[in-house]
C-alpha positions as CSV (number, residue, x, y, z in Angstrom):
1,M,32.4,133.9,-72.7
2,K,29.9,136.6,-72.2
3,S,26.2,136.8,-72.9
4,Q,25.2,137.3,-76.5
5,I,22.0,138.2,-78.2
6,I,21.8,135.9,-81.3
7,G,18.4,137.1,-82.5
8,R,15.2,138.5,-81.4
9,Y,14.3,135.3,-79.4
10,I,17.6,133.5,-79.0
11,V,20.5,134.3,-76.6
12,T,23.6,132.7,-75.1
13,D,24.6,133.2,-71.5
14,P,27.4,131.3,-69.8
15,K,25.3,131.3,-66.6
16,I,22.3,129.6,-68.3
17,C,22.6,126.0,-69.7
18,H,26.4,126.2,-69.9
19,G,26.2,128.9,-72.5
20,K,24.2,126.9,-75.0
21,P,21.7,128.9,-77.1
22,T,18.4,129.3,-75.3
23,F,15.2,131.1,-76.0
24,R,15.2,134.5,-74.3
25,G,13.8,134.5,-70.8
26,T,13.8,130.7,-70.6
27,R,16.1,127.8,-70.0
28,I,14.7,126.0,-73.1
29,M,17.6,125.1,-75.3
30,V,17.2,125.8,-79.0
31,A,18.7,122.4,-79.8
32,D,15.9,120.6,-78.0
33,V,13.3,122.5,-79.9
34,L,15.1,121.9,-83.2
35,E,15.2,118.2,-82.4
36,Q,11.4,118.2,-81.8
37,V,10.9,119.9,-85.2
38,A,13.1,117.4,-86.9
39,E,11.1,114.6,-85.3
40,G,8.0,116.0,-87.0
41,L,6.2,117.4,-84.0
42,A,3.6,120.1,-84.8
43,W,4.8,123.5,-83.7
44,E,1.6,123.9,-81.6
45,S,2.5,120.7,-79.7
46,I,6.0,121.9,-79.1
47,I,4.8,125.2,-77.8
48,E,2.2,123.5,-75.5
49,G,4.9,121.1,-74.4
50,W,7.0,124.0,-73.2
51,H,4.0,125.6,-71.5
52,N,3.7,128.4,-74.0
53,S,7.1,129.7,-73.0
54,I,8.1,130.0,-76.7
55,S,6.3,131.2,-79.8
56,K,6.0,130.2,-83.4
57,E,8.1,133.2,-84.3
58,A,10.8,132.0,-81.9
59,I,10.8,128.5,-83.5
60,A,10.9,130.1,-87.0
61,E,13.9,132.2,-85.9
62,A,15.7,129.1,-84.6
63,L,15.1,127.3,-87.9
64,Q,16.3,130.3,-89.9
65,L,19.5,130.5,-87.9
66,A,20.1,126.8,-88.1
67,C,19.6,127.0,-91.9
68,Q,22.2,129.8,-92.1
69,A,24.6,127.9,-90.0
70,F,24.2,124.8,-92.1
71,L,24.7,126.7,-95.4
72,N,27.8,128.5,-93.9
73,H,29.3,125.2,-92.8
74,T,28.2,122.7,-95.5
75,E,31.7,121.5,-96.2
76,E,32.0,120.3,-92.6
77,F,29.0,117.9,-93.2
78,A,30.3,116.6,-96.5
79,I,31.0,112.9,-96.7
80,E,33.6,111.7,-99.1
81,P,32.1,109.3,-101.7
82,S,33.3,105.8,-101.5
83,V,34.9,104.5,-104.6
């Protein structure tokens, strides 16, 4: 696996956080921030919690990419209805 630029703010690098997507220039994993958004934390609180190492634009990009991934893999999340 080699380093990849996923977006303007998101990268993967096998030398950083085991290759999990992180915000560029940080060791902040995208999944951690998405989890905070899902918990309902205000973006400003998330940014402050990470000592202003990420921006609203970075969070928005993470959400946009997560949405695209979900839409592209919806069938993998489908649950068969019980009869």
